[in-house]
C-alpha positions, 0 to 999 in steps of 0.5 A: 922327590926321587927325580929331584934328588937325581937332578941334584946329584947329576947337577953336582957331578956336572959342575966338577969336570974331573968327577966326584966320588960317592962320598964327595956327592954325599957332602956336596948334596946333603943327601944320605949315603944310601940315597946317593948310592941308589941314584948313582946306580940309576945314573950308571944304568941309564948311561947318564953317568960313567965311572972315570977312574979312581982318586986316592983319599989317603987312607983306605981304598981309592974312591971311584969317580963319576962323571957325566957321560956327555954322549948319553943325550943331546939337545938341538937349539935354534936362535932366530935372530932378525939377521941370521938363524943359527942351529946347534946340537949340544951334548950333555955338557953343553959342547957344540957337536954340530952347527949350521947357520942361514941368513934370516929371509928379509921378506916379511914371510914368516911361513917361508922362514918356518919351512927353512928352519924346519928343513935346516933342523932336520938336515943338521940332525941327520948330518950330525950323526947323532942317534935321533933317539938320544935327542931330548928335544929342541929349544928355540930362542926368539926375540921377544915378546913371546907367549911361552904358554901358547908357543907364539912369537908376537910381533918382534920389532925387527921381524916385519910381518911376524904378528902371532906366529905359532913357531913352537907347534909348527917346529914340533909337528915338522921335526917330531921333537919336543919343543921349548920356546923362550926369549933369546936373552933368557936362553942366553942366561940359561946357557951361561948358567949351564956351560958358560961364564956363570957356571959357578954362580947362581946370581948374575945378569946377562946383557945381550947385544944384537939387533936390539938389547935385552937382559937375562936375570938369574937369582938363587940359581933360578932364571927369572922369567916374569909373569908372561915370560918376558922379563928383561925386555929393556928395549924401551929403557935402552932406546938409544942402545940398538944397532940402528940407533948407533948407526943413525948417530954415526951418520948424523955425525958424518962418520958414516955416509948416508949410504950406510942407513940400514934397510934391514937387520943385516944392513945395520950389523954391516954398518956397525962393523964399518963404524967399529973399523973407523973407531979402531983406526983412530977416528975420535968421533967414532970411538966417542959414539961407541964409548957413550953407548958403553957408558949408558949400558954400564949405568943401566947394568949397575942399577940392575945388578943392585936390584937383584944383588948379582955378583956377576954381569956377563955380556954377549950376543951377536955384535958383542965381539965388535964392541967388547974391547971398548965396552970392557975398558969402560963398564967395569970401572962404572960398575966398581964406582957406581953408588948403586952396586953393593959394597958387601961383595964384588961384582965381576964384569965379564964376557960370555964364554960361548961366543956369538952362538950363545943364543943358539947354545942357550936354546939347546940348554933350555932343554937340558936345563928343564930335564936335567937341572935342579928345578925347585918349583917341581917340589911344589904341590899343584 
């Protein structure tokens, strides 16, 4: 209970960048003044929080404010995408302090990819200048399906040769860091909740657009993972909502030539870039192909938002910047006019606040979230 209350206070401080006084923390958390005072003392002693000036309350002594000490701890994140592997180091407030990126090897050789990932992680930590004893752990965001309990990546559709790969344990052994593994869409949702567009809501869905598509769900500030940790696998429902499918449609309609047929994930993204350039240049057919995709996605997220009673829909992922303008011109209207979306509250449609690195940032946020956020399930007796 003590650890839980400490997380409650730290989370309350984190969500107000200007800082909160002890009196305000009592009001925000519902904890007693003595409990808040004791917790604040511990957070200051451990360096997780720092005093940041005072604020006058009108009468009486000015109140001392507490802020999260961003440099107190760090987390490392890795996003394994079929096209590119992204590495980041985050501080406690979710700010990227170091970043690196490498193309994902196209050959079906997961062992080689694991070696490269380990070397890149160790190099990034070394070059970042972050003291290793301040790193809380390493998070990995991988395409599903994954076995979170065993730490396995299990035959992702776009990663040839990846049958049952022990990604988590290998990186734990070779980096010496505690490691968490989760799906990329789940990690992205955690990132938006921790440091992105959804920091002020506990009920939203994140729609991920990359080589494939997926959905992360958060209800009552809890990330929904499902029975096996693979909630949000919507690839089957959105068979026509993949980069490959979009490019194939463009080739079929003569917008792209047959030379643009993708051989691998990186090819698919480059072909999509060409399609988007045609659309931006006024090619009507190219624009219609992308717009039809936006309509399919818009209808799907409207139904999903109703299912979980979400108040926000966030879009992001590696290819989102290519599609954002056309999607955001279409999808908010679909959501607003949908017969599925509840009329009792508005449903905001927005774009990620974390850019194309949302997967890697989410991977690091998995560590921050597990160790430092409020986890109601921790109160359950085993």
